[in-house]
PDB file of N, CA, C and O in Angstrom:
ATOM      1  N   UNK A   1     -11.845  -4.258  14.200  1.00  0.00           N
ATOM      2  CA  UNK A   1     -11.813  -3.294  13.114  1.00  0.00           C
ATOM      3  C   UNK A   1     -11.873  -4.589  11.781  1.00  0.00           C
ATOM      4  O   UNK A   1     -11.170  -5.600  11.770  1.00  0.00           O
ATOM      5  N   UNK A   2     -12.795  -4.247  10.845  1.00  0.00           N
ATOM      6  CA  UNK A   2     -12.936  -5.330   9.856  1.00  0.00           C
ATOM      7  C   UNK A   2     -12.684  -4.706   8.527  1.00  0.00           C
ATOM      8  O   UNK A   2     -12.938  -3.535   8.244  1.00  0.00           O
ATOM      9  N   UNK A   3     -12.008  -5.856   7.512  1.00  0.00           N
ATOM     10  CA  UNK A   3     -11.566  -5.103   5.932  1.00  0.00           C
ATOM     11  C   UNK A   3     -13.122  -4.527   5.740  1.00  0.00           C
ATOM     12  O   UNK A   3     -13.071  -3.581   4.954  1.00  0.00           O
ATOM     13  N   UNK A   4     -14.023  -4.693   6.037  1.00  0.00           N
ATOM     14  CA  UNK A   4     -15.101  -4.756   5.527  1.00  0.00           C
ATOM     15  C   UNK A   4     -15.475  -3.144   5.897  1.00  0.00           C
ATOM     16  O   UNK A   4     -15.657  -2.233   5.088  1.00  0.00           O
ATOM     17  N   UNK A   5     -15.509  -3.107   6.744  1.00  0.00           N
ATOM     18  CA  UNK A   5     -15.180  -1.083   7.199  1.00  0.00           C
ATOM     19  C   UNK A   5     -14.523   0.067   6.843  1.00  0.00           C
ATOM     20  O   UNK A   5     -14.890   1.168   7.254  1.00  0.00           O
ATOM     21  N   UNK A   6     -13.020  -0.185   5.677  1.00  0.00           N
ATOM     22  CA  UNK A   6     -12.776   0.517   4.966  1.00  0.00           C
ATOM     23  C   UNK A   6     -12.894   0.207   3.429  1.00  0.00           C
ATOM     24  O   UNK A   6     -13.368  -0.813   2.929  1.00  0.00           O
ATOM     25  N   UNK A   7     -12.575   0.865   3.041  1.00  0.00           N
ATOM     26  CA  UNK A   7     -12.654   1.117   1.353  1.00  0.00           C
ATOM     27  C   UNK A   7     -11.882  -0.119   0.637  1.00  0.00           C
ATOM     28  O   UNK A   7     -10.876  -0.263   1.332  1.00  0.00           O
ATOM     29  N   UNK A   8     -11.864  -0.601   0.117  1.00  0.00           N
ATOM     30  CA  UNK A   8     -10.953  -1.961  -0.881  1.00  0.00           C
ATOM     31  C   UNK A   8      -9.858  -0.485  -1.235  1.00  0.00           C
ATOM     32  O   UNK A   8     -10.420   0.609  -1.176  1.00  0.00           O
ATOM     33  N   UNK A   9      -8.159  -0.512  -1.631  1.00  0.00           N
ATOM     34  CA  UNK A   9      -7.702   0.345  -1.827  1.00  0.00           C
ATOM     35  C   UNK A   9      -6.466  -0.105  -2.767  1.00  0.00           C
ATOM     36  O   UNK A   9      -5.555   0.622  -3.163  1.00  0.00           O
ATOM     37  N   UNK A  10      -6.696  -1.765  -3.082  1.00  0.00           N
ATOM     38  CA  UNK A  10      -5.631  -2.463  -3.305  1.00  0.00           C
ATOM     39  C   UNK A  10      -5.796  -1.854  -5.190  1.00  0.00           C
ATOM     40  O   UNK A  10      -6.873  -1.915  -5.783  1.00  0.00           O
ATOM     41  N   UNK A  11      -4.628  -1.364  -5.773  1.00  0.00           N
ATOM     42  CA  UNK A  11      -4.386  -1.086  -6.742  1.00  0.00           C
ATOM     43  C   UNK A  11      -4.452   0.245  -7.062  1.00  0.00           C
ATOM     44  O   UNK A  11      -4.651   0.661  -8.204  1.00  0.00           O
ATOM     45  N   UNK A  12      -4.256   1.080  -5.870  1.00  0.00           N
ATOM     46  CA  UNK A  12      -4.606   2.629  -5.931  1.00  0.00           C
ATOM     47  C   UNK A  12      -3.341   3.010  -5.788  1.00  0.00           C
ATOM     48  O   UNK A  12      -2.559   2.232  -5.239  1.00  0.00           O
ATOM     49  N   UNK A  13      -2.956   4.106  -6.189  1.00  0.00           N
ATOM     50  CA  UNK A  13      -1.289   5.076  -5.424  1.00  0.00           C
ATOM     51  C   UNK A  13      -1.483   5.408  -4.401  1.00  0.00           C
ATOM     52  O   UNK A  13      -2.516   5.867  -3.913  1.00  0.00           O
ATOM     53  N   UNK A  14      -0.077   5.125  -3.761  1.00  0.00           N
ATOM     54  CA  UNK A  14      -0.319   5.533  -1.907  1.00  0.00           C
ATOM     55  C   UNK A  14      -1.204   6.575  -1.656  1.00  0.00           C
ATOM     56  O   UNK A  14      -2.210   6.637  -0.949  1.00  0.00           O
ATOM     57  N   UNK A  15      -0.656   7.357  -2.347  1.00  0.00           N
ATOM     58  CA  UNK A  15      -1.705   8.789  -1.449  1.00  0.00           C
ATOM     59  C   UNK A  15      -3.035   8.837  -1.583  1.00  0.00           C
ATOM     60  O   UNK A  15      -3.584   9.531  -0.728  1.00  0.00           O
ATOM     61  N   UNK A  16      -3.742   8.328  -2.376  1.00  0.00           N
ATOM     62  CA  UNK A  16      -4.847   8.297  -3.274  1.00  0.00           C
ATOM     63  C   UNK A  16      -5.565   7.561  -2.118  1.00  0.00           C
ATOM     64  O   UNK A  16      -6.556   7.973  -1.514  1.00  0.00           O
ATOM     65  N   UNK A  17      -4.679   6.024  -1.844  1.00  0.00           N
ATOM     66  CA  UNK A  17      -5.487   5.053  -0.944  1.00  0.00           C
ATOM     67  C   UNK A  17      -5.655   6.015   0.520  1.00  0.00           C
ATOM     68  O   UNK A  17      -6.695   6.417   1.041  1.00  0.00           O
ATOM     69  N   UNK A  18      -4.537   6.169   0.862  1.00  0.00           N
ATOM     70  CA  UNK A  18      -4.887   7.150   2.608  1.00  0.00           C
ATOM     71  C   UNK A  18      -5.860   7.934   2.429  1.00  0.00           C
ATOM     72  O   UNK A  18      -6.686   7.965   3.341  1.00  0.00           O
ATOM     73  N   UNK A  19      -6.077   8.760   1.302  1.00  0.00           N
ATOM     74  CA  UNK A  19      -7.360   9.587   1.314  1.00  0.00           C
ATOM     75  C   UNK A  19      -8.303   9.091   1.383  1.00  0.00           C
ATOM     76  O   UNK A  19      -9.219   9.736   1.894  1.00  0.00           O
ATOM     77  N   UNK A  20      -8.632   7.405   0.809  1.00  0.00           N
ATOM     78  CA  UNK A  20     -10.206   6.803   0.539  1.00  0.00           C
ATOM     79  C   UNK A  20     -10.041   6.166   1.839  1.00  0.00           C
ATOM     80  O   UNK A  20     -11.026   6.351   2.554  1.00  0.00           O
ATOM     81  N   UNK A  21      -8.788   5.232   2.566  1.00  0.00           N
ATOM     82  CA  UNK A  21      -9.263   5.214   4.176  1.00  0.00           C
ATOM     83  C   UNK A  21      -9.756   6.317   5.264  1.00  0.00           C
ATOM     84  O   UNK A  21     -10.541   6.063   6.178  1.00  0.00           O
ATOM     85  N   UNK A  22      -9.115   7.690   4.994  1.00  0.00           N
ATOM     86  CA  UNK A  22      -9.463   8.536   5.890  1.00  0.00           C
ATOM     87  C   UNK A  22      -8.782   8.532   6.786  1.00  0.00           C
ATOM     88  O   UNK A  22      -8.337   7.422   7.080  1.00  0.00           O
ATOM     89  N   UNK A  23      -8.346   9.739   7.678  1.00  0.00           N
ATOM     90  CA  UNK A  23      -7.848   9.806   9.115  1.00  0.00           C
ATOM     91  C   UNK A  23      -8.188   9.164  10.071  1.00  0.00           C
ATOM     92  O   UNK A  23      -9.353   8.815   9.878  1.00  0.00           O
ATOM     93  N   UNK A  24      -7.824   8.803  11.011  1.00  0.00           N
ATOM     94  CA  UNK A  24      -8.684   7.839  12.286  1.00  0.00           C
ATOM     95  C   UNK A  24      -8.001   6.617  12.679  1.00  0.00           C
ATOM     96  O   UNK A  24      -8.126   5.994  13.733  1.00  0.00           O
ATOM     97  N   UNK A  25      -7.250   6.363  11.662  1.00  0.00           N
ATOM     98  CA  UNK A  25      -6.868   5.039  11.784  1.00  0.00           C
ATOM     99  C   UNK A  25      -5.511   4.614  11.696  1.00  0.00           C
ATOM    100  O   UNK A  25      -4.870   5.217  10.836  1.00  0.00           O
ATOM    101  N   UNK A  26      -4.882   3.736  12.349  1.00  0.00           N
ATOM    102  CA  UNK A  26      -3.575   3.550  12.408  1.00  0.00           C
ATOM    103  C   UNK A  26      -3.316   2.407  11.344  1.00  0.00           C
ATOM    104  O   UNK A  26      -3.696   1.244  11.204  1.00  0.00           O
ATOM    105  N   UNK A  27      -2.453   3.322  10.626  1.00  0.00           N
ATOM    106  CA  UNK A  27      -1.721   2.595   8.956  1.00  0.00           C
ATOM    107  C   UNK A  27      -0.578   1.917   9.112  1.00  0.00           C
ATOM    108  O   UNK A  27       0.328   2.695   9.410  1.00  0.00           O
ATOM    109  N   UNK A  28      -0.238   0.832   9.043  1.00  0.00           N
ATOM    110  CA  UNK A  28       1.134   0.612   8.783  1.00  0.00           C
ATOM    111  C   UNK A  28       1.696   0.282   6.986  1.00  0.00           C
ATOM    112  O   UNK A  28       1.066  -0.345   6.134  1.00  0.00           O
ATOM    113  N   UNK A  29       2.607   0.726   6.890  1.00  0.00           N
ATOM    114  CA  UNK A  29       3.024   0.801   5.338  1.00  0.00           C
ATOM    115  C   UNK A  29       4.114  -0.284   4.997  1.00  0.00           C
ATOM    116  O   UNK A  29       5.192   0.018   5.509  1.00  0.00           O
ATOM    117  N   UNK A  30       4.142  -1.341   4.352  1.00  0.00           N
ATOM    118  CA  UNK A  30       5.348  -2.093   4.374  1.00  0.00           C
ATOM    119  C   UNK A  30       5.376  -2.101   2.937  1.00  0.00           C
ATOM    120  O   UNK A  30       4.339  -1.851   2.323  1.00  0.00           O
ATOM    121  N   UNK A  31       6.671  -2.416   2.207  1.00  0.00           N
ATOM    122  CA  UNK A  31       6.924  -2.321   1.018  1.00  0.00           C
ATOM    123  C   UNK A  31       7.598  -3.667   0.031  1.00  0.00           C
ATOM    124  O   UNK A  31       8.367  -4.369   0.687  1.00  0.00           O
ATOM    125  N   UNK A  32       7.479  -3.944  -0.894  1.00  0.00           N
ATOM    126  CA  UNK A  32       7.883  -5.140  -1.304  1.00  0.00           C
ATOM    127  C   UNK A  32       8.556  -4.401  -2.547  1.00  0.00           C
ATOM    128  O   UNK A  32       8.154  -3.317  -2.971  1.00  0.00           O
ATOM    129  N   UNK A  33      10.082  -5.415  -3.307  1.00  0.00           N
ATOM    130  CA  UNK A  33      10.575  -4.735  -4.358  1.00  0.00           C
ATOM    131  C   UNK A  33      11.136  -6.217  -5.169  1.00  0.00           C
ATOM    132  O   UNK A  33      11.173  -7.285  -4.558  1.00  0.00           O
ATOM    133  N   UNK A  34      11.375  -6.143  -5.997  1.00  0.00           N
ATOM    134  CA  UNK A  34      12.203  -6.941  -6.799  1.00  0.00           C
ATOM    135  C   UNK A  34      13.453  -7.319  -6.659  1.00  0.00           C
ATOM    136  O   UNK A  34      14.306  -6.434  -6.716  1.00  0.00           O
ATOM    137  N   UNK A  35      13.825  -8.555  -6.468  1.00  0.00           N
ATOM    138  CA  UNK A  35      14.861  -8.846  -6.200  1.00  0.00           C
ATOM    139  C   UNK A  35      16.152  -8.741  -7.335  1.00  0.00           C
ATOM    140  O   UNK A  35      17.281  -9.040  -6.947  1.00  0.00           O
ATOM    141  N   UNK A  36      15.945  -8.339  -8.637  1.00  0.00           N
ATOM    142  CA  UNK A  36      16.782  -7.708  -9.564  1.00  0.00           C
ATOM    143  C   UNK A  36      17.034  -6.914  -9.597  1.00  0.00           C
ATOM    144  O   UNK A  36      16.275  -5.971  -9.823  1.00  0.00           O
ATOM    145  N   UNK A  37      18.669  -6.792  -9.319  1.00  0.00           N
ATOM    146  CA  UNK A  37      19.031  -5.198  -9.351  1.00  0.00           C
ATOM    147  C   UNK A  37      18.433  -4.292 -10.778  1.00  0.00           C
ATOM    148  O   UNK A  37      17.578  -3.423 -10.608  1.00  0.00           O
ATOM    149  N   UNK A  38      18.823  -4.513 -11.771  1.00  0.00           N
ATOM    150  CA  UNK A  38      18.378  -3.419 -12.917  1.00  0.00           C
ATOM    151  C   UNK A  38      16.971  -3.072 -12.759  1.00  0.00           C
ATOM    152  O   UNK A  38      16.647  -1.895 -12.604  1.00  0.00           O
ATOM    153  N   UNK A  39      15.816  -4.340 -12.798  1.00  0.00           N
ATOM    154  CA  UNK A  39      14.417  -3.644 -12.592  1.00  0.00           C
ATOM    155  C   UNK A  39      14.178  -2.928 -11.336  1.00  0.00           C
ATOM    156  O   UNK A  39      13.135  -2.275 -11.306  1.00  0.00           O
ATOM    157  N   UNK A  40      15.025  -2.909 -10.147  1.00  0.00           N
ATOM    158  CA  UNK A  40      14.962  -1.920  -9.367  1.00  0.00           C
ATOM    159  C   UNK A  40      15.457  -0.170  -9.773  1.00  0.00           C
ATOM    160  O   UNK A  40      14.800   0.824  -9.465  1.00  0.00           O
ATOM    161  N   UNK A  41      16.448  -0.177 -10.341  1.00  0.00           N
ATOM    162  CA  UNK A  41      16.988   0.580 -10.789  1.00  0.00           C
ATOM    163  C   UNK A  41      16.183   1.308 -11.741  1.00  0.00           C
ATOM    164  O   UNK A  41      16.370   2.521 -11.653  1.00  0.00           O
ATOM    165  N   UNK A  42      15.412   0.988 -12.555  1.00  0.00           N
ATOM    166  CA  UNK A  42      14.192   1.220 -13.558  1.00  0.00           C
ATOM    167  C   UNK A  42      12.770   1.433 -12.641  1.00  0.00           C
ATOM    168  O   UNK A  42      11.971   2.283 -13.033  1.00  0.00           O
ATOM    169  N   UNK A  43      12.495   0.711 -11.512  1.00  0.00           N
ATOM    170  CA  UNK A  43      11.660   1.304 -11.042  1.00  0.00           C
ATOM    171  C   UNK A  43      11.949   2.705  -9.740  1.00  0.00           C
ATOM    172  O   UNK A  43      11.148   3.319  -9.036  1.00  0.00           O
ATOM    173  N   UNK A  44      12.926   2.759  -9.828  1.00  0.00           N
ATOM    174  CA  UNK A  44      13.397   3.669  -8.750  1.00  0.00           C
ATOM    175  C   UNK A  44      12.762   5.140  -8.710  1.00  0.00           C
ATOM    176  O   UNK A  44      13.418   5.834  -9.487  1.00  0.00           O
ATOM    177  N   UNK A  45      12.026   5.677  -8.276  1.00  0.00           N
ATOM    178  CA  UNK A  45      11.342   7.050  -8.360  1.00  0.00           C
ATOM    179  C   UNK A  45       9.674   6.806  -8.383  1.00  0.00           C
ATOM    180  O   UNK A  45       8.930   7.679  -7.938  1.00  0.00           O
ATOM    181  N   UNK A  46       9.266   5.828  -8.816  1.00  0.00           N
ATOM    182  CA  UNK A  46       8.105   5.593  -9.699  1.00  0.00           C
ATOM    183  C   UNK A  46       6.769   5.632  -8.123  1.00  0.00           C
ATOM    184  O   UNK A  46       7.099   5.527  -6.942  1.00  0.00           O
ATOM    185  N   UNK A  47       5.776   5.753  -8.485  1.00  0.00           N
ATOM    186  CA  UNK A  47       4.868   6.121  -7.634  1.00  0.00           C
ATOM    187  C   UNK A  47       4.493   4.717  -6.901  1.00  0.00           C
ATOM    188  O   UNK A  47       4.265   3.868  -7.764  1.00  0.00           O
ATOM    189  N   UNK A  48       4.337   4.124  -5.372  1.00  0.00           N
ATOM    190  CA  UNK A  48       4.352   3.104  -4.822  1.00  0.00           C
ATOM    191  C   UNK A  48       2.324   2.995  -5.499  1.00  0.00           C
ATOM    192  O   UNK A  48       1.694   3.728  -6.261  1.00  0.00           O
ATOM    193  N   UNK A  49       2.069   2.172  -5.001  1.00  0.00           N
ATOM    194  CA  UNK A  49       1.053   1.147  -5.441  1.00  0.00           C
ATOM    195  C   UNK A  49       0.756   0.203  -4.490  1.00  0.00           C
ATOM    196  O   UNK A  49       1.663  -0.382  -3.898  1.00  0.00           O
ATOM    197  N   UNK A  50      -0.943  -0.117  -4.170  1.00  0.00           N
ATOM    198  CA  UNK A  50      -1.143  -0.621  -2.848  1.00  0.00           C
ATOM    199  C   UNK A  50      -1.495  -2.249  -3.745  1.00  0.00           C
ATOM    200  O   UNK A  50      -2.032  -2.301  -4.852  1.00  0.00           O
ATOM    201  N   UNK A  51      -1.117  -3.251  -3.074  1.00  0.00           N
ATOM    202  CA  UNK A  51      -1.019  -4.616  -3.609  1.00  0.00           C
ATOM    203  C   UNK A  51      -1.252  -5.212  -2.362  1.00  0.00           C
ATOM    204  O   UNK A  51      -1.269  -6.442  -2.419  1.00  0.00           O
ATOM    205  N   UNK A  52      -1.431  -4.742  -1.293  1.00  0.00           N
ATOM    206  CA  UNK A  52      -1.761  -5.982  -0.078  1.00  0.00           C
ATOM    207  C   UNK A  52      -2.799  -5.450   0.729  1.00  0.00           C
ATOM    208  O   UNK A  52      -1.940  -4.656   1.111  1.00  0.00           O
ATOM    209  N   UNK A  53      -3.747  -5.137   1.317  1.00  0.00           N
ATOM    210  CA  UNK A  53      -4.783  -4.974   2.377  1.00  0.00           C
ATOM    211  C   UNK A  53      -4.819  -5.660   3.308  1.00  0.00           C
ATOM    212  O   UNK A  53      -4.773  -6.852   3.003  1.00  0.00           O
ATOM    213  N   UNK A  54      -4.897  -5.422   4.560  1.00  0.00           N
ATOM    214  CA  UNK A  54      -4.962  -6.971   5.297  1.00  0.00           C
ATOM    215  C   UNK A  54      -5.473  -5.524   7.177  1.00  0.00           C
ATOM    216  O   UNK A  54      -4.959  -4.456   7.511  1.00  0.00           O
ATOM    217  N   UNK A  55      -6.073  -5.957   7.507  1.00  0.00           N
ATOM    218  CA  UNK A  55      -6.855  -5.264   9.130  1.00  0.00           C
ATOM    219  C   UNK A  55      -6.738  -6.269   9.719  1.00  0.00           C
ATOM    220  O   UNK A  55      -7.105  -7.419   9.475  1.00  0.00           O
ATOM    221  N   UNK A  56      -5.988  -5.638  10.858  1.00  0.00           N
ATOM    222  CA  UNK A  56      -6.007  -6.560  12.263  1.00  0.00           C
ATOM    223  C   UNK A  56      -5.943  -5.614  13.485  1.00  0.00           C
ATOM    224  O   UNK A  56      -5.058  -4.832  13.831  1.00  0.00           O
ATOM    225  N   UNK A  57      -6.989  -5.876  13.969  1.00  0.00           N
ATOM    226  CA  UNK A  57      -7.761  -5.643  15.545  1.00  0.00           C
ATOM    227  C   UNK A  57      -7.484  -4.367  15.299  1.00  0.00           C
ATOM    228  O   UNK A  57      -8.564  -3.977  14.857  1.00  0.00           O
ATOM    229  N   UNK A  58      -6.587  -3.223  15.282  1.00  0.00           N
ATOM    230  CA  UNK A  58      -6.760  -1.716  15.520  1.00  0.00           C
ATOM    231  C   UNK A  58      -6.676  -0.850  14.150  1.00  0.00           C
ATOM    232  O   UNK A  58      -7.121   0.261  13.860  1.00  0.00           O
ATOM    233  N   UNK A  59      -5.881  -1.862  13.385  1.00  0.00           N
ATOM    234  CA  UNK A  59      -4.809  -1.221  12.461  1.00  0.00           C
ATOM    235  C   UNK A  59      -4.920  -1.741  10.984  1.00  0.00           C
ATOM    236  O   UNK A  59      -5.457  -2.756  10.540  1.00  0.00           O
ATOM    237  N   UNK A  60      -4.214  -0.679  10.339  1.00  0.00           N
ATOM    238  CA  UNK A  60      -4.570  -1.590   8.638  1.00  0.00           C
ATOM    239  C   UNK A  60      -3.482  -1.817   8.181  1.00  0.00           C
ATOM    240  O   UNK A  60      -2.731  -0.844   8.249  1.00  0.00           O
ATOM    241  N   UNK A  61      -2.929  -2.980   7.591  1.00  0.00           N
ATOM    242  CA  UNK A  61      -1.471  -2.838   6.563  1.00  0.00           C
ATOM    243  C   UNK A  61      -1.662  -2.929   5.353  1.00  0.00           C
ATOM    244  O   UNK A  61      -2.419  -3.698   4.762  1.00  0.00           O
ATOM    245  N   UNK A  62      -0.521  -1.616   4.670  1.00  0.00           N
ATOM    246  CA  UNK A  62      -1.036  -2.018   3.450  1.00  0.00           C
ATOM    247  C   UNK A  62       0.735  -1.722   2.545  1.00  0.00           C
ATOM    248  O   UNK A  62       1.654  -0.909   2.448  1.00  0.00           O
ATOM    249  N   UNK A  63       0.332  -2.869   2.140  1.00  0.00           N
ATOM    250  CA  UNK A  63       2.034  -3.358   1.635  1.00  0.00           C
ATOM    251  C   UNK A  63       2.244  -2.818  -0.172  1.00  0.00           C
ATOM    252  O   UNK A  63       1.562  -3.434  -0.991  1.00  0.00           O
ATOM    253  N   UNK A  64       2.966  -1.950  -0.575  1.00  0.00           N
ATOM    254  CA  UNK A  64       2.750  -1.286  -1.708  1.00  0.00           C
ATOM    255  C   UNK A  64       4.275  -1.990  -2.289  1.00  0.00           C
ATOM    256  O   UNK A  64       5.108  -2.558  -1.583  1.00  0.00           O
ATOM    257  N   UNK A  65       4.344  -1.770  -3.728  1.00  0.00           N
ATOM    258  CA  UNK A  65       5.563  -2.163  -4.305  1.00  0.00           C
ATOM    259  C   UNK A  65       5.306  -1.144  -5.513  1.00  0.00           C
ATOM    260  O   UNK A  65       4.299  -0.446  -5.634  1.00  0.00           O
ATOM    261  N   UNK A  66       6.503  -1.189  -6.465  1.00  0.00           N
ATOM    262  CA  UNK A  66       6.738  -0.094  -7.157  1.00  0.00           C
ATOM    263  C   UNK A  66       6.956  -0.648  -9.073  1.00  0.00           C
ATOM    264  O   UNK A  66       7.894  -1.283  -9.553  1.00  0.00           O
ATOM    265  N   UNK A  67       6.204  -0.322  -9.498  1.00  0.00           N
ATOM    266  CA  UNK A  67       5.959  -0.723 -11.144  1.00  0.00           C
ATOM    267  C   UNK A  67       6.566   0.079 -12.043  1.00  0.00           C
ATOM    268  O   UNK A  67       6.889   1.225 -11.731  1.00  0.00           O
ATOM    269  N   UNK A  68       6.714  -0.250 -12.837  1.00  0.00           N
ATOM    270  CA  UNK A  68       7.241   0.007 -14.331  1.00  0.00           C
ATOM    271  C   UNK A  68       6.367   0.988 -15.017  1.00  0.00           C
ATOM    272  O   UNK A  68       6.606   1.321 -16.178  1.00  0.00           O
TER     273      UNK A  68
END
């Protein structure tokens, strides 16, 4: 599978990104977070946004982050 075969979902909310990609794909979701404790607190509960997308062999890896 190549990245060109699936839609680019960087910048989308995770739920919408999964809808755009569709079923039938093995998707791995990783998340990244700020190292600052005060920033972690203010972003807790926010919707994850896709910040990285990579296709390898038979899986799609999405990395998400929380923003203010």
